[in-house]
C-alpha positions as CSV (number, residue, x, y, z in Angstrom):
1,M,191.7,107.5,183.7
2,K,192.1,106.8,187.5
3,F,195.9,107.1,186.7
4,F,195.5,110.2,185.7
5,K,193.3,111.8,188.0
6,K,195.5,110.5,191.2
7,Y,198.8,111.1,189.5
8,I,199.2,114.0,186.7
9,F,195.8,116.2,187.6
10,P,197.3,117.3,191.2
11,G,199.9,118.5,189.3
12,L,198.8,120.3,186.4
13,Y,196.0,121.9,189.4
14,G,198.6,123.0,191.0
15,L,200.6,124.3,188.0
16,L,197.2,126.1,186.9
17,I,197.0,127.9,190.1
18,Y,200.8,129.1,190.1
19,F,200.6,130.2,186.5
20,T,196.8,132.4,187.0
21,I,198.8,134.0,190.2
22,R,202.0,134.5,187.9
23,L,199.8,136.4,185.3
24,L,197.7,138.4,187.5
25,H,200.9,139.6,189.4
26,D,203.1,140.4,185.9
27,L,200.1,141.8,184.1
28,A,200.1,144.4,187.8
29,V,203.7,144.8,187.8
30,D,204.6,145.1,183.6
31,T,207.1,142.3,184.1
32,Q,207.7,138.6,183.2
33,F,208.2,135.7,185.4
34,W,210.5,133.6,181.9
35,K,213.2,136.9,182.8
36,R,213.6,135.9,186.2
37,D,216.1,133.6,187.6
38,L,215.5,130.2,186.8
39,A,215.8,128.7,190.5
40,L,213.7,131.2,191.7
41,N,211.0,129.8,188.8
42,I,211.5,126.1,189.1
43,F,210.8,126.8,193.0
44,E,208.1,128.1,193.0
45,I,207.0,125.7,190.4
46,L,207.4,123.3,193.1
47,C,205.9,124.8,196.0
48,S,202.5,124.8,193.1
49,I,202.6,121.2,192.6
50,L,202.9,120.7,195.9
51,L,199.9,122.5,197.2
52,G,198.4,120.6,194.1
53,Y,199.3,117.5,195.4
54,L,198.0,118.0,198.9
55,S,194.6,120.1,198.0
56,I,193.1,117.4,195.6
57,G,194.7,114.6,198.6
58,I,192.9,117.0,200.8
59,F,189.8,117.2,199.3
60,E,189.0,113.6,197.9
61,A,189.8,112.7,201.6
62,L,187.0,115.1,203.3
63,F,184.5,114.0,200.0
64,R,185.3,109.7,201.3
65,F,184.6,111.6,204.9
66,Y,181.3,112.7,204.2
67,D,179.9,110.1,202.1
68,K,180.2,107.9,204.7
69,R,178.5,110.0,207.5
70,W,175.9,111.4,205.4
71,S,175.4,110.1,202.3
72,H,172.2,109.6,203.3
73,H,171.1,113.0,204.0
74,L,172.2,114.9,201.7
75,N,170.9,118.8,202.2
76,Y,172.3,122.4,202.6
77,R,173.7,122.3,205.7
78,G,175.4,119.3,204.9
79,I,176.9,121.3,202.1
80,L,177.9,124.4,203.9
81,R,179.2,122.7,206.6
82,E,181.4,120.5,203.5
83,L,182.3,123.4,201.8
84,L,183.7,125.2,205.3
85,V,185.8,122.6,205.9
86,L,187.2,122.8,202.6
87,V,187.3,126.7,202.4
88,A,189.6,126.3,205.2
89,A,191.9,123.7,204.7
90,N,192.7,125.2,201.4
91,L,193.3,128.5,203.2
92,L,195.8,126.3,205.4
93,L,197.4,125.1,202.9
94,A,198.0,128.3,201.0
95,Y,199.7,130.4,204.3
96,L,201.7,127.0,204.7
97,I,202.8,126.8,201.5
98,L,201.8,130.1,199.3
99,I,202.6,132.9,201.9
100,P,206.1,131.5,203.2
101,M,207.0,131.2,199.4
102,A,206.4,134.3,198.4
103,A,207.9,135.9,201.8
104,F,211.0,134.7,200.7
105,T,211.4,135.5,196.7
106,D,211.4,138.6,194.9
107,D,210.9,141.5,196.6
108,G,209.1,140.6,199.3
109,L,205.3,139.8,200.4
110,S,202.6,142.5,200.1
111,W,198.9,143.0,200.5
112,G,197.9,142.2,197.0
113,D,200.5,139.0,196.9
114,V,198.5,137.7,200.3
115,A,195.0,138.8,198.6
116,D,196.2,136.3,195.2
117,L,197.8,133.9,197.4
118,T,194.7,132.7,199.1
119,M,192.3,134.1,196.8
120,I,192.7,132.3,193.2
121,P,193.4,128.5,194.9
122,T,189.9,129.2,196.7
123,L,188.5,130.0,193.7
124,Y,190.2,126.7,191.8
125,A,189.1,124.9,194.9
126,L,185.1,126.1,194.6
127,I,185.7,125.2,191.3
128,Y,187.2,121.8,191.8
129,Y,184.2,121.2,194.3
130,G,181.4,122.3,192.4
131,I,182.8,119.5,189.5
132,A,183.5,117.0,191.6
133,R,180.8,116.9,194.0
134,S,177.7,117.9,191.5
135,R,178.7,114.2,189.5
136,S,178.7,112.7,193.1
137,W,175.6,114.7,193.9
138,L,173.7,113.5,190.4
139,K,174.9,109.7,190.9
140,A,173.2,110.1,194.6
141,Y,169.9,111.4,193.2
142,V,169.6,108.5,190.1
143,D,170.8,105.8,193.0
144,N,167.9,107.4,195.6
145,K,165.4,107.8,192.5
146,M,165.9,103.8,191.1
147,L,165.6,102.8,195.1
148,L,162.4,104.6,195.3
149,E,160.9,103.5,191.7
150,K,162.1,99.8,193.1
151,I,160.8,100.0,195.9
152,T,157.2,101.5,194.5
153,N,157.6,98.9,191.8
154,E,158.0,96.2,194.6
155,H,154.3,97.2,196.7
156,L,152.6,97.8,193.1
157,E,153.5,94.1,192.7
158,T,152.6,92.8,196.1
159,E,149.3,94.6,196.4
160,L,148.9,93.4,192.6
161,K,149.4,89.9,193.8
162,F,146.9,90.8,196.8
163,L,144.0,91.8,194.7
164,K,144.8,89.0,192.3
165,A,144.5,86.6,195.4
166,Q,141.1,87.7,196.1
167,Y,139.9,86.2,193.1
168,H,140.7,82.6,193.6
169,P,138.4,81.9,196.8
170,H,134.4,83.1,194.9
171,F,136.2,81.3,191.9
172,L,137.0,78.3,193.2
173,F,134.0,77.9,195.3
174,N,131.3,78.7,192.4
175,A,133.4,76.0,190.5
176,L,133.3,73.4,193.0
177,N,129.8,74.1,193.8
178,T,129.2,73.5,190.3
179,I,130.5,70.5,190.0
180,Y,129.4,69.4,192.9
181,F,125.7,69.3,191.5
182,Q,126.9,68.3,188.5
183,M,127.9,64.6,190.1
184,D,124.4,63.8,190.8
185,E,123.1,64.5,187.4
186,D,126.0,64.2,184.6
187,L,129.1,62.6,186.0
188,P,130.4,62.4,181.9
189,G,129.7,66.2,182.0
190,A,131.0,66.5,185.3
191,K,134.6,65.2,184.0
192,R,134.7,67.6,180.9
193,S,134.0,70.3,183.8
194,I,136.7,69.2,186.4
195,E,138.9,69.6,182.5
196,Q,137.6,72.9,182.5
197,F,138.6,74.0,186.3
198,S,141.7,72.5,185.6
199,E,142.7,74.8,182.8
200,L,141.0,77.8,184.2
201,L,143.2,77.2,187.2
202,R,146.0,77.0,186.1
203,Y,145.9,80.4,183.2
204,Q,144.7,82.2,186.9
205,L,148.6,80.9,187.9
206,Y,150.3,83.0,185.0
207,D,152.2,85.8,186.5
208,Q,150.2,88.7,186.8
209,Q,153.0,91.5,185.9
210,Q,153.4,89.2,182.5
211,Q,151.2,90.7,179.4
212,V,149.7,87.7,177.4
213,P,148.0,88.2,173.9
214,V,144.5,88.9,174.3
215,L,143.8,86.1,172.3
216,L,144.6,83.7,175.7
217,E,142.3,86.1,177.5
218,I,139.6,85.1,175.0
219,D,139.8,81.7,174.9
220,Y,140.0,81.9,178.5
221,L,136.5,84.2,178.8
222,Q,135.2,81.2,176.7
223,S,135.9,78.1,178.9
224,F,134.8,80.5,182.1
225,V,131.6,80.7,180.5
226,E,130.7,77.3,179.2
227,L,132.0,76.5,183.0
228,Q,129.0,78.6,184.0
229,K,126.4,77.8,181.6
230,I,126.1,74.7,183.2
231,R,124.8,76.0,186.4
232,S,122.3,79.2,185.1
233,T,118.9,78.6,184.5
234,D,117.9,77.2,180.8
235,K,116.5,81.0,180.6
236,L,120.0,82.3,179.5
237,Q,119.5,84.1,177.1
238,L,123.5,85.1,176.3
239,Q,125.0,86.8,173.3
240,I,128.9,86.5,172.3
241,A,130.3,88.5,170.3
242,F,134.5,88.3,169.6
243,D,136.2,90.6,167.4
244,P,138.3,88.0,164.8
245,Q,140.9,90.9,164.7
246,L,141.4,90.6,168.7
247,N,144.3,88.4,168.3
248,T,148.2,89.2,169.4
249,Q,147.3,92.3,171.4
250,L,149.0,92.2,174.6
251,V,147.1,93.2,177.8
252,Y,147.2,91.8,181.3
253,P,145.3,88.6,182.2
254,L,142.4,88.7,184.1
255,L,141.0,92.2,183.9
256,F,137.8,90.6,182.0
257,L,137.1,88.4,184.0
258,P,135.4,90.2,187.1
259,L,133.4,91.6,185.0
260,V,132.0,88.4,183.6
261,E,131.8,86.8,186.7
262,N,130.3,89.9,188.1
263,A,126.8,89.5,185.2
264,F,126.9,85.5,186.2
265,K,126.1,86.8,189.9
266,F,123.3,89.3,189.3
267,I,121.9,88.4,186.5
268,G,118.0,88.2,186.6
269,G,115.2,89.2,185.4
270,D,114.8,88.1,181.5
271,Y,118.4,86.4,182.1
272,Q,119.6,88.5,178.9
273,M,123.5,88.8,179.0
274,L,125.9,90.1,175.7
275,I,129.2,89.3,176.0
276,D,131.3,91.4,173.5
277,A,134.7,92.6,172.4
278,R,136.4,94.2,169.7
279,I,139.1,96.4,168.2
280,K,139.0,100.6,168.3
281,E,141.5,102.8,166.4
282,D,142.5,103.9,170.5
283,G,142.3,100.4,172.4
284,I,140.4,97.3,172.7
285,L,136.2,97.6,174.0
286,F,134.9,95.1,176.2
287,R,131.1,95.4,177.2
288,V,129.3,93.1,179.4
289,E,125.6,93.5,179.8
290,N,122.9,91.9,182.1
291,S,119.5,91.9,183.2
292,L,118.5,92.5,186.6
293,P,115.9,90.9,188.7
294,F,112.0,92.2,188.7
295,V,113.1,94.5,192.0
296,S,113.2,97.6,193.5
297,P,116.3,99.3,192.0
298,G,117.3,100.1,195.1
299,K,117.2,96.6,196.3
300,T,119.4,95.7,193.4
301,E,123.2,94.4,194.0
302,T,125.0,95.2,191.1
303,G,128.7,94.8,191.8
304,G,131.2,93.4,194.7
305,I,135.0,93.4,195.8
306,G,135.5,92.2,192.2
307,L,134.9,95.2,191.0
308,E,136.6,97.5,193.5
309,N,140.0,95.0,193.1
310,L,139.3,95.7,189.1
311,K,139.0,99.2,189.7
312,R,142.7,99.4,192.1
313,R,144.2,96.7,189.3
314,L,143.5,99.0,186.4
315,N,144.8,101.9,188.2
316,L,147.9,100.4,188.7
317,L,148.3,98.1,185.5
318,Y,147.1,101.2,182.9
319,P,147.3,104.8,184.6
320,G,145.7,107.0,182.4
321,R,145.6,104.1,179.6
322,H,142.1,102.7,180.4
323,S,138.4,103.7,181.1
324,L,135.6,102.0,183.1
325,K,132.0,102.3,183.1
326,L,129.7,101.2,185.2
327,F,125.9,102.0,184.9
328,R,122.0,100.9,184.6
329,E,119.9,101.3,182.2
330,N,116.3,100.4,181.8
331,N,117.1,97.2,184.3
332,Q,120.1,96.2,182.3
333,F,123.6,96.8,183.7
334,K,126.0,98.2,181.8
335,V,129.7,97.9,181.8
336,V,132.4,99.4,179.1
337,L,136.0,99.2,179.7
338,K,138.3,100.4,176.6
339,L,142.0,99.5,177.3
340,E,144.9,101.0,175.4
341,Y,147.3,97.8,174.3
342,E,151.0,97.6,173.6
343,R,150.9,98.0,170.0
């Protein structure tokens, strides 16, 4: 293909210009060019082929020049400048090759000949320019879109890692604090808690961008709940219900944890808590409810930076494919999260 474009196409381009000019001229004067002297026709054909090679060579050199200088600044002004230079180069070649050729053949040069010999090569030059540049512009557009998408993805990945990192200090503090006080009362239990804690920590180090089966998330939540129950009051009334159909559906990790962690943090009053996850037709429904302390509603906290981070992560990971509702009802704080999982 490169050989054809470099060595064959320019000659065909020149022949196309020649036969178009000859066709228009012969129709106008009612003659047939094949009845002319063969040497004259060969001379004109050779001149036209020379024009083709020079034109394509100059056009390609012009394209390379502008690609190097303005490859990142594609605009209408740059296109117009490039187009004007191309037309000027094309007219210059026509006046250097075609006009003198016509002046010394047949009955000399007329104004009609000048119009044909300048306008037809210019028309084909514009067509060639449009085809050649549209391909490069399309490639530049696609490359720019891919670069923009890459930059956007890198930005989102950085933000997600930052949001994930903010979970760790709070999680570490609570877990270590629990184990610290447990060591004074139940050393074997503290050892088991350390094992649970290490498993939880290992899971949190997974790549935030990789989806995992929801069953792994459920196992993680159950381990987290067991660790939290150690430091919770005996008044805790905990109900957990996980749909057995939750198995291989893919979700992004650590999206349910902030809701459960928030419930343990702000639970009070009757110390009732519900953790429920089930399959729905349009996705996974995750629900957490916890009772609130018996104080004035305006003085009760129900969330923090963890929930704000969760909202941002959901917007990044499930844009338009999730819903998160947080509300108070009868001294209960309720959260309902719905995710469209990968099928």
